[in-house]
C-alpha positions in Angstrom: 0.0 0.0 0.0 2.8 2.5 0.8 5.4 1.2 -1.6 3.1 1.5 -4.6 2.7 5.2 -4.0 6.2 5.9 -2.9 7.9 4.6 -6.1 6.2 7.1 -8.4 7.3 9.9 -6.0 10.9 8.8 -6.3 10.7 8.3 -10.0 9.3 11.8 -10.5 12.3 13.2 -8.6 14.7 11.6 -11.1 16.1 8.8 -9.0 17.0 5.4 -10.3 14.6 3.2 -8.3 14.6 -0.6 -7.7 11.3 -1.7 -6.2 11.5 -5.2 -4.6 9.0 -7.5 -2.9 8.8 -11.0 -1.5 9.0 -12.5 -5.0 12.5 -11.0 -5.3 13.9 -12.0 -1.8 12.8 -12.6 1.7 14.1 -10.2 4.3 14.2 -13.0 6.8 16.9 -14.7 4.6 20.1 -12.8 5.5 22.1 -14.4 2.6 19.4 -13.4 0.1 19.3 -9.9 1.4 23.1 -9.5 1.2 23.1 -10.9 -2.4 20.4 -8.5 -3.5 22.3 -5.5 -2.0 25.6 -6.5 -3.6 23.8 -6.8 -7.0 22.0 -3.4 -6.9 24.5 -1.4 -4.7 21.8 1.0 -3.4 22.8 4.5 -2.1 19.6 4.6 0.0 17.0 2.1 1.1 13.3 2.7 2.0 12.5 -0.3 4.3 8.7 -0.7 4.2 8.4 -4.5 4.6 6.7 -5.8 7.7 4.3 -8.3 9.3 1.7 -5.6 10.0 -1.2 -7.8 11.0 -1.4 -6.7 14.7 -3.6 -9.6 15.9 -1.6 -12.0 13.7 1.6 -10.8 15.5 0.0 -11.3 18.9 -1.0 -14.9 18.0 2.4 -15.6 16.4 5.0 -13.5 18.2 7.8 -15.6 16.8 6.9 -14.6 13.3 6.6 -11.0 14.3 10.1 -11.2 15.7 11.5 -13.0 12.7 10.1 -10.5 10.2 9.9 -7.1 11.9 13.0 -7.4 14.1 15.4 -10.0 12.6 14.3 -9.1 9.0 15.0 -5.5 9.7 18.4 -6.4 11.2 19.3 -8.2 8.0 18.4 -5.1 5.9 20.3 -2.8 8.3 23.4 -5.0 8.2 23.3 -5.1 4.4 23.0 -1.3 4.4 26.0 -1.0 6.7 28.0 -3.4 4.5 27.3 -1.4 1.3 27.3 2.1 2.9 23.7 2.7 2.1 21.4 5.0 4.1 18.2 3.6 5.4 14.7 4.9 6.1 12.7 2.6 8.2 8.9 3.0 8.6 7.8 2.3 12.1 4.6 2.7 14.1 2.7 4.4 16.9 2.4 0.9 18.5 5.9 1.4 20.0 4.0 3.4 22.7 1.5 2.1 25.2 -1.2 4.7 24.6 -1.5 5.8 28.2 -0.3 9.3 27.7 -2.5 12.4 28.1 -0.7 14.4 25.4 0.7 13.5 21.9 3.9 11.4 22.0 7.1 13.2 21.1 10.0 11.6 19.2 12.2 11.5 22.3 9.5 9.9 24.6 10.5 6.5 25.9 8.8 3.7 23.9 6.8 1.1 25.9 5.0 -1.3 23.5 2.2 -3.5 24.9 1.7 -5.8 21.9 3.9 -8.3 20.0 3.6 -6.1 16.9 4.8 -2.9 18.8 7.7 -4.8 20.4 8.9 -6.3 17.2 8.8 -2.9 15.4 10.7 -1.3 18.3 13.4 -4.0 18.1 13.6 -3.2 14.4 14.1 0.5 15.3 16.9 -0.5 17.6 18.7 -2.5 15.0 18.5 0.4 12.6 19.9 2.8 15.1 22.7 0.5 16.1 23.8 -0.6 12.6 23.2 2.2 10.2 24.8 5.6 10.8 22.8 7.4 8.0 19.3 6.5 9.1 15.7 7.9 9.4 13.0 6.2 11.5 9.6 7.5 10.4 6.8 6.5 12.8 3.5 6.5 11.0 0.0 5.5 12.1 -3.5 4.6 10.8 -2.5 4.3 7.2 -5.1 4.3 4.4 -4.7 4.6 0.6 -4.9 2.7 -2.7 -3.5 -0.8 -3.4 -3.9 -2.4 -0.1 -6.1 -3.5 2.8 -7.1 -0.5 4.9 -9.7 0.8 7.3 -11.5 3.1 4.8 -11.9 0.4 2.2 -13.1 -2.0 4.8 -15.7 0.4 6.1 -17.0 1.1 2.6 -17.3 -2.6 2.0 -19.1 -3.3 5.3 -21.4 -0.3 4.7 -22.5 -1.8 1.4 -23.4 -5.1 3.3 -24.9 -4.0 6.6 -27.4 -1.4 7.9 -25.3 -0.8 11.1 -21.6 -0.6 11.9 -20.4 -1.0 15.4 -17.1 0.9 15.8 -14.6 1.4 18.6 -14.9 4.9 20.1 -12.2 4.7 22.9 -9.1 4.6 20.7 -7.8 8.0 19.3 -5.2 8.6 16.6 -4.3 10.4 13.4 -5.4 8.8 10.1 -2.7 9.1 7.5 -3.2 9.1 3.7 -0.4 7.1 2.1 0.2 9.6 -0.7 0.8 12.4 1.8 3.1 10.1 3.8 5.1 9.0 0.7 5.7 12.7 -0.3 7.0 13.5 3.2 9.3 10.4 3.2 10.8 11.6 -0.1 11.2 15.1 1.4 13.0 13.7 4.5 15.4 11.8 2.2 16.1 14.8 0.0 16.7 17.0 3.0 19.3 14.5 4.4 17.3 14.1 7.6 18.6 11.9 10.4 17.0 10.2 13.4 13.4 9.7 14.5 10.5 11.6 13.0 6.8 11.3 13.7 5.0 11.5 10.4 1.2 11.3 10.6 -1.8 13.1 9.2 -2.8 16.3 11.0 -5.8 16.2 13.3 -7.1 13.6 15.8 -10.2 11.4 15.9 -11.4 8.1 17.2 -12.1 5.1 14.9 -15.8 5.9 15.5 -15.4 9.5 14.4 -13.3 8.4 11.4 -16.1 6.0 10.4 -18.7 8.7 10.7 -16.6 10.9 8.3 -16.2 8.1 5.8 -19.9 7.2 5.7 -20.8 10.9 5.4 -18.3 11.7 2.7 -19.3 8.5 0.7 -23.0 9.5 0.8 -24.0 6.5 2.9 -26.2 8.4 5.4 -28.6 5.4 5.7 -25.9 3.4 7.5 -26.0 3.7 11.3 -22.7 4.0 13.1 -22.8 2.9 16.7 -20.0 3.4 19.2 -18.6 0.5 21.2 -15.6 0.0 23.5 -12.4 -1.9 22.9 -13.5 -4.5 25.4 -16.6 -5.2 23.4 -14.6 -5.7 20.3 -12.3 -8.2 22.2 -9.3 -8.4 19.8 -6.2 -10.5 20.7 -3.8 -7.6 20.7 -4.1 -4.6 23.0 -4.5 -1.4 21.1 -3.1 2.0 22.4 -6.0 4.1 23.6 -4.3 7.4 22.8 -2.2 6.8 19.7 -1.5 10.4 18.7 2.1 11.3 17.6 3.3 14.9 17.9 5.1 15.7 14.6 7.5 18.0 16.4 10.7 17.4 14.5 8.9 18.1 11.2 7.7 21.4 12.6 11.1 22.3 14.2 13.0 21.5 11.0 10.5 23.6 8.9 9.8 20.5 6.8 6.0 21.1 7.1 3.2 19.0 8.5 1.1 16.6 6.6 -2.4 17.8 5.5 -5.4 17.1 7.8 -6.6 13.6 7.6 -10.0 14.8 6.2 -8.1 16.1 3.2 -6.5 12.7 2.7 -9.9 11.0 3.1 -11.5 13.3 0.4 -8.6 12.6 -2.0 -8.7 8.8 -1.5 -12.5 8.7 -2.0 -12.1 10.7 -5.1 -9.5 8.2 -6.3 -11.9 5.3 -5.7 -14.7 7.1 -7.5 -12.4 7.8 -10.5 -11.3 4.1 -10.5 -14.9 2.9 -10.6 
């Protein structure tokens, strides 16, 4: 979902880009990663690959560790060996969600899920192994070419008269095209270290759903708030998952547009595609 919109942004800027996926090599295979890096000799790597199924990670923490932590270590080691810089996309789940204010880049991570822990361990490998690195923590991604919350809500709204949606988790929905543009900007600016990169604005999943249904002209669908306990998912979700994009603001790199703008653009894309 993110890679498919990032590649055109890099191409547009005139870079020679090699897009790779699981069919090319498995990041869990250290030898395969090293071989691919020696063949292409990249100057810079955008590491987007992850086991991102939060509940799947909770049910299979060994796989989460293998992909998100050890796989990232393999990529980081290959970057170090070839002298490549590395941008690693991480997550709001490295925090526990108990804060009363948006999380800053220098706040101490404290994940409460297997997914969050495995992504944090990936961050630590990047920091330890690659001098020229960026860690971009994103959250609540939606956009074309992948499974995402907006697409799921639109599908369910076409099948059911009522949607029961969690109202006690708050975050910042992030449109992948806005995120991709900012990642390219971070790369071009020679940024270093940890950055929080999320859509502007805050909402709950319930409020996000209300906005989706309203913008998609599906007013006949009822949206009912429920609690996280009622949903009863295997992995604990952060209740307050808002990231302060402080380093973007301090570095005068600009904040991402409001999540409602991203939603409007994505829905327009879907309408044009149909």
